[in-house]
GUSE-387487 format. One record per residue: y, x, z of N, C-alpha, C, O in turn; residue in three letters. Coordinates in nm, 3 decimals, always signed. Layout:
<nodes>
     n_Y     n_X     n_Z    ca_Y    ca_X    ca_Z     c_Y     c_X     c_Z     o_Y     o_X     o_Z res
       Y       X       Z       Y       X       Z       Y       X       Z       Y       X       Z ALA
...
</nodes>
This chain:
<nodes>
     n_Y     n_X     n_Z    ca_Y    ca_X    ca_Z     c_Y     c_X     c_Z     o_Y     o_X     o_Z res
  -0.118  +0.084  +0.000  +0.000  +0.000  +0.000  +0.124  +0.089  +0.000  +0.125  +0.195  +0.061 MET
  +0.223  +0.045  -0.066  +0.343  +0.127  -0.079  +0.466  +0.046  -0.047  +0.465  -0.074  -0.072 PHE
  +0.568  +0.101  +0.006  +0.583  +0.241  +0.047  +0.503  +0.269  +0.174  +0.504  +0.190  +0.269 PRO
  +0.434  +0.381  +0.174  +0.338  +0.415  +0.278  +0.394  +0.415  +0.420  +0.334  +0.355  +0.509 GLY
  +0.506  +0.482  +0.441  +0.560  +0.493  +0.577  +0.601  +0.358  +0.633  +0.582  +0.332  +0.751 LYS
  +0.657  +0.272  +0.549  +0.694  +0.138  +0.595  +0.571  +0.054  +0.625  +0.570  -0.025  +0.719 LYS
  +0.465  +0.070  +0.544  +0.342  -0.005  +0.567  +0.275  +0.039  +0.697  +0.217  -0.044  +0.767 MET
  +0.282  +0.167  +0.729  +0.224  +0.216  +0.854  +0.295  +0.152  +0.972  +0.231  +0.106  +1.066 ILE
  +0.426  +0.150  +0.968  +0.505  +0.090  +1.076  +0.469  -0.057  +1.093  +0.450  -0.104  +1.205 LYS
  +0.460  -0.129  +0.982  +0.426  -0.271  +0.988  +0.283  -0.292  +1.037  +0.258  -0.380  +1.119 ARG
  +0.190  -0.211  +0.988  +0.050  -0.225  +1.029  +0.034  -0.202  +1.179  -0.043  -0.273  +1.245 ALA
  +0.105  -0.104  +1.233  +0.097  -0.078  +1.378  +0.150  -0.195  +1.458  +0.102  -0.224  +1.568 LYS
  +0.250  -0.262  +1.403  +0.307  -0.379  +1.471  +0.210  -0.497  +1.466  +0.198  -0.571  +1.563 ARG
  +0.144  -0.514  +1.355  +0.053  -0.628  +1.336  -0.082  -0.605  +1.402  -0.137  -0.695  +1.465 ILE
  -0.137  -0.484  +1.388  -0.269  -0.451  +1.441  -0.255  -0.354  +1.557  -0.251  -0.233  +1.536 PHE
  -0.248  -0.406  +1.676  -0.221  -0.323  +1.794  -0.336  -0.227  +1.826  -0.318  -0.133  +1.904 SER
  -0.453  -0.249  +1.769  -0.568  -0.164  +1.800  -0.577  -0.039  +1.711  -0.671  +0.039  +1.727 SER
  -0.483  -0.019  +1.619  -0.487  +0.099  +1.533  -0.479  +0.224  +1.618  -0.387  +0.240  +1.699 ILE
  -0.575  +0.314  +1.599  -0.579  +0.439  +1.675  -0.525  +0.557  +1.594  -0.463  +0.647  +1.649 GLU
  -0.550  +0.555  +1.464  -0.509  +0.668  +1.380  -0.471  +0.617  +1.242  -0.532  +0.524  +1.189 GLU
  -0.370  +0.679  +1.184  -0.326  +0.644  +1.049  -0.317  +0.773  +0.969  -0.267  +0.874  +1.017 VAL
  -0.367  +0.767  +0.846  -0.360  +0.883  +0.757  -0.287  +0.840  +0.630  -0.325  +0.744  +0.564 VAL
  -0.182  +0.912  +0.598  -0.107  +0.889  +0.475  -0.143  +1.000  +0.379  -0.111  +1.116  +0.404 LEU
  -0.207  +0.967  +0.270  -0.250  +1.066  +0.172  -0.138  +1.085  +0.071  -0.103  +0.993  -0.003 ILE
  -0.083  +1.205  +0.070  +0.026  +1.236  -0.023  -0.022  +1.225  -0.167  -0.137  +1.257  -0.198 GLU
  +0.064  +1.179  -0.253  +0.036  +1.165  -0.397  -0.074  +1.063  -0.426  -0.129  +1.063  -0.536 GLU
  -0.107  +0.977  -0.331  -0.210  +0.877  -0.353  -0.154  +0.762  -0.437  -0.034  +0.736  -0.438 ALA
  -0.242  +0.696  -0.506  -0.208  +0.581  -0.588  -0.266  +0.456  -0.523  -0.351  +0.465  -0.434 LYS
  -0.221  +0.340  -0.568  -0.272  +0.214  -0.515  -0.423  +0.203  -0.542  -0.498  +0.157  -0.455 HIS
  -0.466  +0.244  -0.660  -0.608  +0.249  -0.694  -0.644  +0.396  -0.711  -0.598  +0.460  -0.805 VAL
  -0.726  +0.450  -0.621  -0.758  +0.593  -0.627  -0.840  +0.628  -0.751  -0.916  +0.545  -0.802 PRO
  -0.824  +0.751  -0.797  -0.909  +0.799  -0.906  -1.036  +0.858  -0.847  -1.048  +0.870  -0.725 ASN
  -1.131  +0.894  -0.932  -1.261  +0.940  -0.882  -1.249  +1.066  -0.797  -1.329  +1.085  -0.705 SER
  -1.152  +1.152  -0.824  -1.132  +1.274  -0.745  -1.089  +1.238  -0.602  -1.132  +1.302  -0.506 LYS
  -1.005  +1.137  -0.589  -0.956  +1.097  -0.457  -1.061  +1.027  -0.372  -1.049  +1.027  -0.250 ASP
  -1.163  +0.967  -0.434  -1.266  +0.901  -0.354  -1.334  +0.998  -0.259  -1.363  +0.962  -0.144 PHE
  -1.361  +1.119  -0.302  -1.424  +1.220  -0.216  -1.332  +1.256  -0.100  -1.377  +1.269  +0.014 LYS
  -1.202  +1.272  -0.128  -1.105  +1.303  -0.023  -1.101  +1.190  +0.081  -1.098  +1.216  +0.201 LYS
  -1.100  +1.067  +0.034  -1.096  +0.951  +0.124  -1.224  +0.944  +0.206  -1.219  +0.921  +0.327 ILE
  -1.337  +0.965  +0.142  -1.466  +0.965  +0.213  -1.468  +1.071  +0.322  -1.510  +1.043  +0.435 GLU
  -1.424  +1.191  +0.290  -1.422  +1.299  +0.389  -1.330  +1.266  +0.507  -1.362  +1.299  +0.621 ASP
  -1.217  +1.203  +0.479  -1.127  +1.164  +0.588  -1.192  +1.061  +0.679  -1.178  +1.068  +0.801 LEU
  -1.261  +0.965  +0.619  -1.323  +0.859  +0.698  -1.433  +0.914  +0.788  -1.442  +0.876  +0.905 ILE
  -1.516  +1.003  +0.735  -1.626  +1.055  +0.817  -1.586  +1.176  +0.899  -1.668  +1.230  +0.974 ILE
  -1.460  +1.220  +0.885  -1.409  +1.325  +0.971  -1.439  +1.467  +0.929  -1.429  +1.558  +1.012 GLY
  -1.477  +1.489  +0.804  -1.510  +1.625  +0.760  -1.387  +1.713  +0.746  -1.390  +1.830  +0.785 LYS
  -1.280  +1.660  +0.692  -1.162  +1.741  +0.663  -1.035  +1.664  +0.698  -1.033  +1.542  +0.708 ASN
  -0.932  +1.739  +0.716  -0.797  +1.682  +0.733  -0.714  +1.735  +0.618  -0.710  +1.855  +0.593 ARG
  -0.647  +1.645  +0.548  -0.565  +1.686  +0.434  -0.419  +1.680  +0.469  -0.334  +1.711  +0.386 TYR
</nodes>
């Protein structure tokens, strides 16, 4: 969702249980195949980008 920083602020207000937020620089609304691996690694905790 874009703009990312505004969406993070709104999401934290709406969903009080949010523990962590990651904003992926240069991300698109629909990720390309290269970004899927980056997103997967972030979710399972392998890497921090």
